[in-house]
Every structure is written in structure tokens, then in C-alpha cells.
N, C-alpha and C positions, 0 to 999 in steps of 0.2 A: 489580328495584328501581332507581329513578331515580338517576343519578349525583348526588353532592353538589355543589351550586352553590357557586362560590367568590366570585361577585360578585352584588350586588343587580341584578336585571333592570331596575329603573327607571333604572339608570345607563347603560343601553345606548340610544343614540339610534336613532331610526327610520331605516333605510337609505333612500337615494335610489334608488328603483327605476327611475328614468329613466336611470341610469348605464349605461355600456357593459358593466359586469361582469354585469348582469342581462339582457343581450340574449338569450342562449340561452333563458332561461325565458320571456321575453316572446314570443319567436318561437314557442315551443312552444304557448303559449296562443292566440296569434293564428292559428296553424295549426289550432287546434280551433274556430275560429269567433268568437273574441273580437276586439273592436277594440283599438287600442293603449291607450286610456284604460281600457277594461274589464280588460285584462290587468294593467295597473299596479294597478288597484283590487283585483283578485283577489290579487295578491302582497301588497299592503298588509294586506288582511284576514287572509290566512294568517299574516303576521308578527304581527299584533295578537292573533290567537287563541293563538299560541305564547307571546307575552309574558304573556297572562293566565294561561296554564298555569304558566309559570315563576314568576309573582308568587305564585300560590297555593302552589307548591312552596317558594318562599323563605319565605313566612310560616310554613308548617308546619315548615320547617327551623329558623327562628328560635325558634319556640315549643318545639320538641323540645330544642334546645340549652339553653334556659332551664330546662326541666324537668330535664334532666340535671344542670345546675349546682346546682339546688335540691336534688336527691337527693344529690349529692356533699356539699353543705354539711350536710345533715341527718345523713348518715352520719358526717361528720367531728365534728359536735357530739356524737353518741352516743358516738363513740370517745373524745372529750375527757372526757366525763362518766365513762366507765368508768375512764380513767386517774386522774381526780381521786378517784374512790371507792377505788381501790387505794392511792393515796398517803395518803388520810385514814386508812385502816385501819392503816398502818405495820406490817403483819404479813406475814410470808412465808406463802404459800399453796401447798399442793400442788394439782396438777391433779386433777380427778376420776379416781378409780381405775377402770380397766377390767380386770377379771380375765381377760378373754379376750385381752388384748393382751400379747404377750411380746416379749422382745428378739429382734432379727434382725440378721443380718450386713449387711443392706442399710441401712447407716446413713450419712446424708449429714452432713458436718461443718456446724456452725452458721455462719450469716452474722452479721456484726457488726450489732447493733441499729441503729446509725447508718445502715448501708446498707439494712437492711430498711425503716426509716422512710422513706428516700429513695424506695425502690421503691414503698411504699404511696402516697406522694404523687406518683408518676409523675415524679419529678425526675431530673435527671442525676446519676449516681453513677459514679465511676471503676471500670473493670472489675477493677482490682487487688483490690477487696474480695471478689472471687469466685475468687481464686487460692488454692492450698493454703497459701501463706504467710499470707494474710489470715485464712483460716478457722482456722489454728492459733492466730493471735493472738486471734481472737474467742473460741476455746475457753478459752484461758488467762484472759482477762478475765472470762468468764462466771462462773468459779468464784472469782475473786479480788476482785471489786468489792464494796464495803460495801453491805449490803442496804438501809441507810437513806439512801444517797446519792442526793439529788435535786437538781435545779437548775431555775432559772427559764428557760423557753424560750418562744420565740414560737410561738403557735398561730394557726390561721387567723383567729380572731376576737379575738385579744389575746394575753395572757401566761398561762402555766400551769406546773405542775410536771411535770417529766419525769425519768425515771431518767437519771443522768449518761451511761450508756452509749448512750442513745438519740439523743444529739445530739453526741457527741464524735468527731470524725474521727480516724483513726489518724495517728500521727506518721510512720509508715513508708509511707504511701500513695504510689504512683507514678502519674503521669499515663499515660493510654493510650499516648501516643507513646513511652514508655520501656519498655513491656512487650516481652519477647521473644516470638517467635512461639509457643513452647511455652506460655508463661504465657497468652497471648491465647487459644489454642485451648482450654485448660482453663477459662479464666474465662468465655468467652462461653457455653459450654454450661451452666454453672451459673447464669449470669445469666438464660438463657432459662427454666430450671426455676423460678427464684425469681419471674420475671415472671408465669409461669403461676399459681403459687401465690398471688400477690398480686392475682389477678383482672384482669390486663391483658387487653384484648380479644384474641380469638383472631387476628383479622386483623393486629393490631399485632405480636403475638408471631411469627407466621409471616413477616411482612415483615422483622422484625429478624433472624430466623434466616437468611433468604435473604441479608441484608446481610452478616452475620458469615461465612457460608459462602463468599460470593463473594470476600470479602477473603482468606480462608484459602487459597483455591486460585488467587489472581490471578497472571497471568504476570509481574507486577512482581517476584515473589520471585526470579526467575531473572536479573534485570537485573544488568549489570556496572556498577561494581565490586560484587562479592558483598557482600551484607549491607545495601547502601543501599536496595535495593528493599523489604526488610522494614521498614526504618525509615520509608520514605515511606508504606507502607501503614498502619503504626501511627499515624503522624501524621494520615493521612487518617481513620482510625477516630475519633480524638479530635476532630478538627475537624468531621467530619460529624455525630457524635452531639451535640456541643455545639450546632451549628446547628439540628439537628432538634428538640431540646428547646426552644431559644429560639423557633423559629417556632411550635411548638405552644403555648407559653405566651403569647407576645406577639401573634402574628397569628392564633391559633386555627385554624391550617391543619395538615392532616396530609400530610406529604411522604413519598413512597416512597423509602426508603433502599436498597431491594433492587437498584436499577440504579446501578452505579458511575458517579459523575460524573467523567468523564475530565479535564475542565478543572480541577476541584479536585484530583484526584490528580496531575496534571502540576504544579500549583502546589506541592503538598507535595514532589514529587520535586525541583523546583527548589530549595526551601528546604533539603532534606537535602543536595543536591549542593553548594550554596553553603557550608553549614556544614562539610561534609567538606573542601572545598577550603581554607577558612580554617584549619581545624585542621591540614591538611597544611603550609600555609605557616608556621603558628606553630611546628610541629615543626622546620622548617628553621631558623627564627630562633633557637631555643634550643639548637641543636647545640653541643657543647662547643667552646670557643674553640681555635684552632690554637696551636701553640707560638709564643712571643714572636718578633715580627719577621716573621711569615708573613702575607702578604696573601692574601685569599680572594675574588677577584673572579669567578673562573670555575671550572668543572670541566674536567677532561680526560676525554673520553668515548671509549671504544673500542667497536668493533662487538660485542665479546664481552660487553658490558654490565658490564665491570669499572670501577667508579667510585672514583677516588681524588682527594682534593683536591690541587691542584697546590702543591708546596712551593716553587716558583720563580716564581710569578706576581707581577709587579710592577704597581703601580697606574699607570694611564695618566696621562700628564702633563696637569694641568689646563689647560683652554683658557679663554680669556676669554669672558665672556658677551656675546652679541649680542642684538638685539631679539627677533625672533620666528622660529619655524621653521614656515613655512606648511604643510609636509608633515605636521606633527604637530598643529598647533593650528588647522587649518582648520575651517570650519563642519561641522555634522553632518547637515544636511538637504539631500539632493540636489535639484537643480532639474530640473523637467521641461523638455524641449527647447523648449517654447513659452513658458516663463517667463523674463522678462528679468532679468538679474542686477542687484543693487543698484548705484547709481552710486558705485563705490568703486574705489580703486586697489589694493585688497588682492588681487583676483584676478590682477592683473598680476604680482604677486610670486610667485604659486603656479605655478611653472614646473618643478616636479619636481627631480630630483637632477642635480647636475653632476659630471662625472668629474674627480676631483682626486687627485693622488698622495697616498699615505698614508705617513707616516714610520713605519718599522718595521724592526726588525733583520732581516737576511736569513737569520739562523740560527735554528733552532727552539729554543724554550725547553726546558730540561731537563725530563724527565718521569719520574715514578716508576711510570707505567703499563707493563704488559707487553702487547705487541701479540699478540693471539691470534686475531683475526678475519682475514678475507681482505682487508679494506680498512680502513685507518685513517680514523677520522672527524675527526681533527685533524692532518692530514698536514703535513710541513714545507713551507714556502712562502716564496717571495721576496716582496719588497714589491710588492703588486699595485696596479693602478690600479682604484679602486673607484667605485661609483656613489653613495657616501654624500655628501650635501651637507655642506660644511664648516659653514655656519650651523646646520644641524640637529644636527650632532655636538656643537656647543658649547652647545646649549640645556641649562640645568640640568635634572637629572633630575626635580626637583619640578615644573617646568613641563610636562614631558612626561607625568608622572603625572597632572597636572591635566587634560591633554588626553584621556588615556584615561578618566579619571573622567567627563568630560563625555560622551564617546562611550558609556559604559555607561548613562548616563541617557537619552541621545537617540540612538537607532540611526540609521544612515545609509541612506536609501532614498528613491527618488522617490515611493513609495507613501504616500498620506495616511492615517495611522491614524485620524484623527478622522472622515474621510469613510467609511472602511470601517466603523467602529463605527456610524455613523449609518445607513448603508444596510443593514447586516446586521440592525440592530434594526428598521428600517422594514419589511423584507421577511421578518421572523420567521425569520432564519437564524442568530441569535446562538448558539443551542444547537448547531447543526451545525458552526459555525466559531468556537468560543469563544476560540481562542488567537490569532487573527489580529491584533486591535487591540494586544494586549500585545506580541506578537512584533514588530510593526512599530515599536513604541515603544522596546523595550529589546532586541530581537533574539530569534531562535528558537534553541531547543536542538535540535540535530540528532543527538544520541546520542554525542557525543565524550566519552569517559571522562576523568576527571582524570589528568593526566600527573604521574608521580612522579619521573622521572629525565629530565634533558635529553638529547635525541638530535638530532644535526645531521648526517645523512648527506649525502654529496656529491650535487650535482645531475648530470643527464645531460651528457655531453660535447656534446650537440646545442646547449647554450646557448653554448658557445664557437664552435661551427661557425656558428651563426646569431646572433652577438653583437649585430649591429645590430638585428635583430628583437627580441631579448630586452630590450635597453635601451629600445627604443620602447615595448614592452608595460609594462615596469616604470614608466617615466615616466608612461604613461597612467594606471596604477593609482594612483600618488601624486597626480597632478593631479586625478583623479576622487575623491580622498579615501577610497578603499576600503582602501588600505594606510596604516598608521600607522608612522612611523619616518623614516629608518632608525635602528636601534638596534644597540648592541653586544650580545653575548650576555649579559654581566653585567647590562646595562640591562634586557633583557627579563625575566631571572630576578628582578630586584628589582621589576619592575612587575607581572608576572603569575605568577611562580613558575616551576618547571620547565616546559619546553616540548618539543615534538617537531616537527621539520620533516619534510616528505615530499618526496622528490626531485622536482625540476622537470625537464621536458623540453619540447621544441618539436616539433610535428608539423605537416605541411602541412594547410591547410584544404581539404576536398574542393571541387573545381570553382572554386577561387579561387587562381589562379597568384600566386606570391610572397606569399601570406598564410600566416601561421603561427598555430597555437593553442598557448597555454601550458597544459600539463597537469601536475597534481600527482598523484604516485603514492601515494595514501593507503593503498594495500595493501602498501606497503613496510614491513618487510623481507619478502622472498620466503619465507624460512624462519623463522618467528617462534620465539622462545624463551619461557621462562616469564616473564622479566623484560623482554622487548622484543618487543612486538606492534605491528602496524600500527594506525593510527587506525581503519581500516575494520573490523578484527577485532572491535571492541566494538560495532559498529552492526548492528542487525537491520533491514534495509530494510522488512520487513513491519510494523514499528512506525510507518511513515510512509506509510500507504496513500493513494492518490488514484485518480481515474478515468483511464483511458486507453482509446483506441479502436483495437482490432486491426482487421485487414482485414475480417473477416466482420461485425464490429459496424458499421463504416463503410458496408459494403454495405447493411445493414439500413436505415440512415438514408437513403441515396440511393434505395434501392428504393421507399421509402414517400413520397418527395416527389411532390407533385402536378405535373401538366404545367405547363411555363413557369417553374418555380422557378429561382432563380439562386443562385450562391454566390460568396463572396470569401474569400481567404486572407490572414491577417495574422500577422506575426511579432513577438513581444515582443523588444525590444532588450536584449541581454545579460541574459537572464532570470534565470540563477542569481545574477548579481552584484547584482541589486536586492534580494536576500533577505538581510537583516542577521542576524548571528549574536549570540547572547547572549554576554556577556563570559566566561562560564564555559567557552565552547567555544574561545576564542582560543588557548589553549595548544596545541591540536592543529592550528591553521591558520597558525602562524608560517611565514614564507617565508625561506629562505636566499638572499641576494641574490648572493653571490659566494663564492669560495674563501677570502676574508678573513673578518673578524669583523663581518659586516654582516647584519642581519636586519630584516624588516618584519613587523608584525602585520596579518594579513589579517582584516578584520572582516566579510567577506561570504562567502556560500556559494560554494564553488568547484567546478568541473567535476571529477568523479572521486571525490567523497565519496559513499559508498553511499546516504545518505539525501537526496542533493541533488535527485534527480528527484521524490521523494516530498514533500519540504518545499516545493519550488516548485509541484508539482502541487496541494498543499493550497491554496495561494494561487490557482492557476489554477481550481480547482474553485469556490472562493469567488466569484471574479469572474464565472465562467460562471453560477452560480446567481443572482447578483444580476441579471445581464442577463436571464436567463430570467424572473425575477420581474417584471422591467420589461416583459416580453412580447416580447423579442427572441429570435429563434430560428426553427427549430432551430439549434443550434450544437454544436460538438464541438472537441476539441483533441488534439494529440499533443505533449506537453511544451510548448514555447513557440510552436508553430504552431497557430493557431486558424482554424477554418472557420465562417463565418457563412452561413446560408441565409436566403433571404426568399421568401415565398409570394405568388403573385398573389391579390389580394383576392377575386376571384371564387371562389377555392377555399378561402378561409380557414375558413369555417364547417365545410365537410366535413372539412378537415384537422384542425380542433380536435375534431371528433367522433371521428375516428380516435385522436387523442391521449387522449381520455377513455377509450376502450376499452383502450389500452395502460396507462393509469394503474391501471385495475382489475386488469390482468394482473400488473403490478408488485407491487401490494399483496397479491395472492393468492399470489405466489411469494416472499414474504419481504421485500419493500421493499428498503431500502438494505442491501447485503450487503458485509461485509469478508472478502475471500478472498485470503489471503496479503498481498501488497503492493498489492492492487487493490480499489477500491470499484466495485461494479457493481449493476445492477438487472436482474433476470431478467424477460423478457417471455414471449411466446408460444413454444410448441414447434412446429417445422415438421414436415412429414411425413417429412423425411429424418432426424429425430431431433435436429436442431440447436435448442437453446434460445437465444433472443435474449439477448445480453448487452449491456445498454444503459448509457449513462452519465448518465441522468437519470430522474426518476420520472414525468415527463409530467403533473405535478400542475397546472401553470399553462398555460392556453391561450396561443397566439400572439396578440399584440395587433395591432390596426390602428393603427400609428403614422404613417400617411401624412399626417396633419394636424398632427403634433407640431412641425413646422418647415416653412418654405417650401422647395419642391422642384419640379423640372420635372414636367410632366404625366406623362411616361413613368415617372418614379420614383414618382409617386403611385399607380401601379397596384399597388405592392407593399406588403407589410406593414411594411417598414422600409427605411432606407438607411444609409449610412456615418455621417451626422451623428448618428443615434440611438445608434449604438455609441460614437461619440466623446464624446457627452454624458456617458455613464456613465464612460467611460475617463478623461476629464479630471478628473472628481470623484475617482476612485480613485487617479489618478496613474500609470496604466498607460502605459509608454513604448513605443508601437508603433514599429517600424522602418519609417518611411514608404516608403523605397525598395523595400521588399519587398511592400507592399500590392498586391494584384491587383484589377483592376476587376471589378464584378459581371458574371457571365456564366454560361452553361450548360455551359461546359467549364472545369474547374479542375484544378490540379496539387497533389496532396497526398500526402505520404509516398512520393514517388518514382513515383506513378501519375497518369495522366491520366484524369479521371473525366468522362464525358459524361452530364450529369444528364437530358437529354431522351431520348437513345437507350438509357440504362441500360447503358452499356458502360464497361469500364475497360481501360487499356493501360499498358504499361511506358513511362515517359517516355524520350524518345530520349537524353537526357543520361545516364540511368541505364544504358541499353543500351550506349552507347559506353563508359561507365566500366567496366561488367562485362566487355566484350570486352578492354579494356586490362588489366584484372586477370588475365584468362586468359592473355594474351600475356606478361605479366610472370611468371606462374606457370610457363609453359613454358620460361622461360630457365634455370631451376634444376632440378637433379635431386632435391635434398632440400630440405625446408622445416621451419622451426620451427612450434610450435603456433600462434603468432599469425597466421602467413600462412594456415594451414589454416582457422582460425576466420574470418578475413576473407573468403576466397573462398567458404567454405561459407555464411556469412551473406548474401553478395550473391546467390548462386544460389538459396538458400532463399527470399529475397525475390522473385526472378523467378519462382519456381515457383508463387506465388500467381496469376500470370497464365497460366502453363503448368503445369497440375496434373500432367501426365505427367512433368514434370521431377523430381518427387519420387523417382521410381524410378531417376534417374540421379545421385542424391546419396549413394547408399549407400557408395561407395568413400571419399569424403571423410569421411562420418560415421564409418566404421570407423577412418579415420586419426586422428580426434580422440581415440580411446581408446588410441593407441600411446605417448603421451608420458609417462604416469604422473607421476613427480616430477621429470622433466627437460624442462620445456616449452621451453627455449631451445636444446636440441640438435636440429639439423635431422635429419629422418628421411625415408626413401624411401617414397613412397606405395605402396599396394597396386597390383598389376599392372593391375587393371581401371580404375584411375583415369584413365589417359590416354584410354581409349575413352569414358568418361563425359564428360570435359572436351571431347573432340572433338564429342560429341553436343550439348553445350550451346553450343559455339562456332557450330555450324551453325544452331542455333535463334536465337541472338542476332544472327546476320548477316541474318536476315529483316528487311525494311524496317519491319515493324510487328508488334507482339505485343499482341493484345487478346483479350478474352473478354467474354461477357455478364455483367453483375453478377448473382451468384446471389441468388435470392429464393425465397419460398415457392412451392411447386408441388405438383401432384398426383403421387404416386408410385404407379404401377400395380402391383398384386399379381397376378402370373401363376401363383401357387402353384408356383414354380420352385425345385427342390431339387437339390443335388449331394452326392455322397459318394464316398469311396474306401476300398478295402481293399487292404492290402499283399499279401494272399494271392491275390486274384483280379483286381480291377481297379477300374473307375470306373463309376458309374451316375448318371444324371440323370432327373428326373421333372418334367414341366411339365403342369399341369392334369390329372394322372392318366395322361398318356402318358409313355413311357419310352424310354431308349436306354442301352446299356452298351458298355464297351470293356475289353479284357483288357490287362493290363500284360505286355509282352514279357519274355522271359528276359534278365536282365542290366540291367534298368532301374534297379536300386538301385546306382548308381555315380556318381562325380564329384559327391558331395554330394546326389544325389537321394534323398529319403526319403518317408515317408508325407505329410509336409507338402507336398512337391512334388506328389505324386499328388492331394492334396486341392485344391491350387491349379489343377492341370490340369482337374479336375472342374469347378471354378468357370469356367475358361476355356471348356471345351466347352459348358457350360450357356449362357454368354453368347453364344457363336457360334451356337448353335442358335436362341436367341430372335431374334437379329438376322436369321437366315435366314428364320424363319417370319413375322416382322413387319417388313416393309420400311420402314415409317415409324413406329417405335414411339415412345411417350412415355417419360419416365424410369420405370424399373421397378426392382423389388427382387428379389433372389434370396436363398436360404437355404442355409446349410451348417452342419455340426456341428464344424468345426475352428476354434477360437477364434483361433489364430494367423493363419489366412487371412482370416477375417472382419475382425479388427482391423487386420491388415496392409493390406488393401484400403482400409479406412477412412482409413488414414494415407497411402495412395497408394504405398506401397513396403514391402518386407520386408527384414530384415537377412539372411535366408537367400538366398544368391546365386541358387540355382536357382529358388526361389519368386519372387524379384524379376524374374528373366527372364520368367516367366509373366506377371507383372503388366505388364511393358513391352509385351508383345504385346496384352494386353487394353486397355491405354491406347490403343494404336494403332488397334485396330478400333473402339473407342468414339468416338475422335476423328473417324474417317472417317464413322461413322454419325451423329455429332453428337448423341449422347444419353448421359446419365450412368446409372450403375447403382449401386444401393445394396445392400450385403451385410449380412445379418442372421444372427445365430446362432440355431440351433434344436437342442435336445437330440437325441442320436442316436435315442432311443426314439420321437421324434416325426418323424423324418426318413424320408419315404417312399422316398428314394433309397438307403437303407441296404440293402434287399433286392437290387436290381439290382447294387450294387457287390460283393455277396458271392455272386453267381451264382444268386439267387432271382429268376426273371424272371416278370413278369405275362404276360398273353395277348399273342400276336403281333399281334392286331388293334389293340393300343394303341401299336404302335411309332411312335416319332418318325422322320422322314426322316433319312437319313445326311447328314453334313456333311463337306466336305473338311478333312483334317487339315493343320495347318501343317507344313512340312518339318522343323522342329525336333522335332516330336512323333512323326513317322512311325516312327522306329526303336524307339520305346518303347511305343506305344499302338496296339492293333489292335482294329478294330470287331468285337465278338463275333458279330454277325449274319452279316457277310460271311465271317469266318474260320472260324467253327465253328457252322454252322447247327444241328448236331445237339445243341448245348447249349441250344437254345431249348426250354424246358420250363416248365410252370406249376407252382406249389407243390402242386397237386392230384396231380401225377405222382410225388410222393414224393422230390423232390430234397432232400437233407439240407443245410441252410444251413451255410456255413462260419463259423467263429467270427469275431467282430468283433475285429480286431487292436488291440493296445494302441497308443495314440499314443506316439510316441517321446519320450524325455526332452527337455525344453525346450519342449514344446508345451502344458503346463498353463497355466491362467490365472494361477496365482500366480508362474510362473517367467519371464514376460516383461512388458515394460511394458504397461500398459493404454493404450488409445487416448487416454483423457483425460490420463494422465500424459505421454504423448509429445507431445500437442498443447500441453500447458502448457509443456513444456521448449522446444519449438520457438517458441512465442509469446515466451518469454523471450529466446531467441536472436535472433529478429527485432527485438524491442524494443531489445536492446543494439546490434544492427547499425544500426538507424535512429538511435539516440541518438548513436552515434559518427560517423555520416555526415552529421550536421547541419552 
């Protein structure tokens, strides 16, 4: 059945088939023997034929709708006449008697006639009418209403008589938004039953059922604060149903409610949060007044969360009012670097905070609080020198409140919301990025829950140690208008209610001597309590997904670039800080400026908040997709670092043909996928089992922009240049950090690696190599290390192992150490004994002048029918293409941690060594084994079992020498032909594989069966009884260890965190 048309085909103009967008179709026709004019005419005729078909379908659809309306009107008239006949008789009537119909326990309570009438008319009706409360009321009214009570009511064609109960709404009705979840669940099921009984179309009933069910099980129900998610969902139900009925009645369009509209749901969530926060503030305002004479400007807050109003707080001495406080009342729209400021002297006044002494008693005010925590949050202090501006402190609170109100209405960002809205709409991306325009205008919600109790923990001592750096950073934040203030604590509480600061600290910026980064610990306190949790504890970063490009995904992009392609890397300036926060989030981002009573309200996203990467990534995805729709690309990003590629025009058509095939793969594999905190698109699956994880859908071909602006002849050979990127960037307001722009080239540095686009190689950047060597030297200075140091070194070496895959087997000691800290991450611990040896191996590797590898790409994996197996009772067997070899395990082999897992790994090693001996120049190949731990361990490049890991290290070494990779795959024991030789069941001697030299490490434990015991060589026909297959030892089942996918996901997360922190 043809899809229903929503627009009259006559309103669609004829396309211009001479445009570039139709070039592929024209070329296809020309290739078939048509001239250019003939090709255009064929396209035009094809379009005309389709238009004729659509016109006929439209006419049929219009007639069908008219017939349906006429039938509905006729049915309504008949129903009206029936009502009028009943009213004229004024007699109560029994229903026809059916002697075969008897009472049943399956009795459904009645629905109010008013609600039934609404359902008959397909009108909106509150779900409350279908709750038990409403049906009880309907049952009472059904037996109490006067039989002759009628009223005049509006009918489709005029006025008429109706029973009073048929049009009287209940006085107890509740809107959908006020239903409890239990009421909602009961109501919607009854609603669906009644809709079916009233003859609603089956498709509509099914769609509504899907809608109600999706809401009932939506993850919003688990959102914090508890209960607000339920309220947001009920508000969504009410809003969505009202809109659905309105669109149906006014626009005659059927909309699918079965798919949750996340933009509308987020809007409902925002309304519920705002209402909740207002209610919380109102509760504070109506607290019982303190005893006479007590001033209540602030709270005293202890780490133990004991909150008692101060009985000894005195009001600050009023200060005279001065004109303006630039740090508070400054403009709200950030200027792009290339925009000239207005000719005004105002900016000259905006010079941040000046250090001035503050008059204050040197003794602490008396307190009724009892100190129970380890650290007082309001410790005694002498009169400090503060960073608060005297004029700012004297500004009346009403003026500062006005400044905050203006900031609530106009968020502060260089990004242009109007341009974003225009371009998202132009490129049909509004549905994918519905929150960007509103977020840029009034700020984004990043998951910060409402704060109920003010908390102001001390900042790190590093702020005192690097006082000049701290003051410089704070001054820049005020001058940039990202901080509002300074304020006293009582000011902040009066302006935005209770708030919570997160401790600040300063850390050196990597590779930038004398440069410091300000970090907020949004995960403080370390040990949360019921009434004091960190800001991050309420945030689920998976709720803020975005695309990012891991190492393998970037390899896919580079691998597929045609010859001669070039790339350039650009960095967004202060990326997180250009993302404004909604005012409902400010209570969780207040900054404590000193040990005194000084605070600033941070209105921008800060580094350290769990959702920061996701909320910025959401904007980065939006800008990337806008540029892709413009035809720029391919491009990708890692947080604020963007890589743009350009293609030689001579390869543009073939590359776009490749993109078209990838688009088909993406659609086939699920399209846009939300996996945890990541958005990805799955492409082709390679022979080694890797499925491409892409960051775009390849829907739009790369455009030829070489003529979009004047450029040198050499630049005109490529699909785009920097000015094409700048054109979009300037419209959107993206502030690129110009000094970090790299020129177009075939060698680029990205995520710490140097990528050669032409030779398809990748190497560790020399700066990273030196940095990692320095980290090892620093590690070797201490005997014990806290968790943070272990994580840092592990992250660095894990990053390097992407270039040196064998290095994965030399990270197991550090990995084991990560699990030693439990709930004491700050207590230094001694590394495992093998750690020093592993670190020494890494040191020698990093001392090499260059570390590089070929970029992995799709390749043919040769299947040699190669299998290995082991038996703890006999030994090890291998089979390659039907030929075999076996080894006996020597007495005492099961010692020093060697077990069946080790024996299986040795079988894998002997199989690989035999293949490399037989095939001197092999291609990548795969082998099979029936031990899941060995197969998945090799896929991960290492094993947690120390003895198995030692085997893997030897295999890495021989494979590196041979220059060939091997892929391990699992096979069930019953299908493993090496099972027999491993248990002493030997095939014919004519099928023997040649012997191989055993590594010295194996010689004490493994003996070649043929050389040692030739008398054991028998065939199954000679009656040898097979030995039983031994049980795999505990810990080797599939359920008891990490799966390969889980481990890779964890390590990808570790690498992502490492790269984020090293920027």
C-alpha cells in the first residue's frame, strides 16, 4: 500500500537537473550512450512520470478522505436521531433480554458517559477517567442521576438534547501530569480497551499502546532527584496527547506517538526541575523566624552535614552604593576573536578583581555546631587579603540579581544560536540536534541535581602554592564574563538558593612549562553520605552521548582515503568554556574564591564535570554534521581537536561511490546507534572480525568546493580548503585557536600519533615518547605509589601499545596493581614483583628512535585448518590441514602457576611456530582452539594469568620477527580435530608434521611424543583407549572472565580518559 502523501505534489517545483547534485545520475546515463541533453531529458521525463503518479494518488486520497468524512457525518446524524427518539419517549427501557447471557466474574467497571462520548468523537479525554477512582464515581452516578434529566448540548450539526451525564465532566478530574505512575498504568490499559470498543482504527490503537508502554518503562523514571522523572513523564504524556489530538483535528495529520520525542521530554524535564527548585526556595523563605534579635545571613556548615542556623551572625556593615560592577553587569554575548568591540569605554573598566584588605574580626564567631568531620568547612581565619572588588561588593543585591536575570535570558557564548538554528533547519538536522538553539540561548542542562544544603569545602593547597597563577586565571574568568560576582555566601543563597562548591586545584598543563590548569573536583566528597553527595554522583554520562573516534576507527578513515589526500588539524579555543549552563545548574558550579567569604557563580561548563565531554561533544557533532551537509569532509574529532581531510578532485567520484556503499552498510547495521555514552554508526565487518565503528552515516557525498572562493591553482585541485571551513565556522561562531592550526599536508599529528596518509603508517609522536620516558623515570624514583600514579603510567603505556601491540603483554603487572587499592586510593602501595621487569621492557622500547606500524586495514585472513588442544593427563596436540603432531607434558609441569590454561596456551604457541616453519612467507592466518581464555586473551594481546602471559610474550616476539599477525578463533571441543592427539589418540604416522625446535623455557615441561616414545605411535584402529578429556580448571569458563568486548570497552574508556587529561 502506498504511503500517505502529506503534501500536494503540485506544490513541488521541478528540480534543476543541470545542478551538481544530479551529476552522478547524469554521468550514469551518459555512460550508457546518452548525450548530456538526452540525459537531462530522461531525468526530467522520469520526474514527470512520477509526478503524474503522485497526482493521481493525491486525488484518490482527497476523494477517500471526503468519503470518510461523509460516512462519519452520516453515522453521527443517525446517532443523533437515535438520541432524539430516546429523549422523546421519556421512558426508561430495558435492553433486549438474552436468556443465554448470564452474570460473569469478568466485569469491567463502567466508564463515565462523558468520557465515552469523548472517545466516540475521537476527542482528547484525560486518562483519569479510566482510573479506579473515576470508574467508582461513574458507577455511583449511573444509579443516582434522575432518569428524566436532559440538557441542551452542542451536536455536530447544531443543538440537541443529551442526558446530563453525557456531557458533564467530573469535578474530581486530574490532568495527566498529576497522575501517579500507578494511576497511569491502570488508566492507559483501560483506555486502550475502550478505544478498541469505540471502533478506533487498529493501527491507531497499536500506536497508542506502544506510546503508553514506552513511557511506562522509560529510563527517566530512575532519574535523580527521585520522583521528578515520573513527573516529567506524566507532563510529557499530557503534552504529547494534547498536541496529537490538535494536529489530528486542525491539520488532519496522523503523527506517530510511539517514538518518544526527546526534545519535548527534555522540555518537560526542565519545567519540572524549575518548578521543583522554585518550591525548594519557597520552603526556605517560609521557615519559622528565628528568635528575636537573631540575624540569619548564612549557615554554618560542617563536613558531617550537621546544619544549624548561626545564633551569632551579625549583618555586614552597609557600604555606600557606587555606579556599576562590571564583573557582574557586563554584557552576555561573547565576541568572536575577529569581531571588533563597540567604541565604548566600558570595556576599559572591566579589569577584573583587585586585591583589597577586608575588614573582619580576627577571631571566629561563636558557633553552635559540633565538629564531627575530619575537616571543618568554616574554619577560623584571620583577616585575609581577598580578590573581591570593592565596587562589586558595594553593588546593591537588587542590581546583581538583575544581572543574573539577564544572564538567565541570554546565555554567554561566542556561538551564534540564530545561525545554528538556521543551518540546522537548512540541512534538515533540527530533529537530530533539537536542543542546540535553545541551549545556546538560555544554557544547557548537564544533569546537575538541585542543591538542598549549602556546602563550601576548602580548595586544594595548590592554590596557595601557585597563588599568582590562580589570581591570573580568576581575573581572566571575570574579564571574560564567565564568572559572575564576586558574592558573599549569603548573597549567593539569596540569588540562587542553596549551593555547593567543588574544591579547586591547579595542575601543570602537559608540554607547557609554567602553565597551569584550573580543575574543579566535581567528584568531591570522596566518601559520600546520604545527605552529602558530589555533583558528579547525580550525573549519568551515558545520558549525554556523542561521537568520538578511537584509534581503530581513525585507522578506518585514513585507510580509505584515496592517494594524494591531505589533512589539517584544528583546535577549538577553550571548548568547554564556550558551552553555557542553564541557570538551574548554577547552584552546582559556584566557585569558592578564597578562604574568606567570597564566591563566584560559574555560568559555563567546566572541565571535570561528568557530562562535560558529552555536552560539548553534542555541539561538536552538530557542527561536524553541518559541515558534512555542506560537502566538507571527511572529517572527525576527538573532543575539541578536529581533523579535516580533503580529496583530490580526480578521485572525488570514486571516493563518493565508496561512501555510497558505506551508507548502505550503515543503514543495514542499524543506522545511528546510541551505545553507552557514545553515538556510532556500524559499517562493514572485516575478515578479522572487527566491525567498523564510524562517526558518520556517509549519507552526503563530498562536494567540489574548489570554485566556491578564489584560491591558488594548487589549492583548486582539492575538494575544499581552509576558507570553506572558515565560512561555516564564522557563521556558527566557532572560535578556532589559530596558533594551533596545522597546514594541509599528508602527515598530521592527532591524539599523540603521527599519521602518514600516503604511506598508511602511524607512529608515536616524539613528544609523547619523551613524555612517557620521563614518566617512567619519575616512577622509578619511588618504591610505592598511590592509585593516581598507577593510572597515569598505565594510561600512557596503554596508549603506546596501540603502536606496539606486543606491549599489551607487558602491562599486566600495572593492571594487577590497579586492583590493589580498594577503598584507599591515596595510600601508596608497592607494585607486584614483576612490575620492574615490565617497566624496564617498556623503557627499552621507548628508547628506540622511532616507533611506528602500518595502519591496520581490511585484509585476507588465510584459513589453514589449524587447530590446537591440550590435556592435563597426556599432553598437547596440533593439527594443520589434516596433518598432526603431539607433545607429552613432563612430570611436574603443573607448578608455579602452570595449569591447563598454560598448556592450552603452549599448544597455541607450538601451532604458530609450526606454521611459521612450514610457510616461510605467510600471509595473515587464523588458528582455532577450544579454550575460551586463551582465544580471548590473545585477542586482547595479553592474559591475566602470569604463565599464560609469558607464552603470549614469546608468540608476540616470533610474530614480530615474521612480520605477520595471527587471529585466534574458538571452536567447540567436539569439533576440534586436535582433541585426539592431545589425549594420546594418534592418526597415521604418514600424516606427521615435521618437528620444531622448542624454546628453552618449554624444554623442561614439554617432550615431543614421537622422539621420546615412538612406541606410543598407534592408530585408533589398534585399539588404544582414549583418555578422558579433563575438566577445564575453575576460572576458565566463559562466564567467569571478562569477555573480549568488555575488556576492550574498558580499555577504550581508559584511553579516552588518558587523552582527555593529557590535552
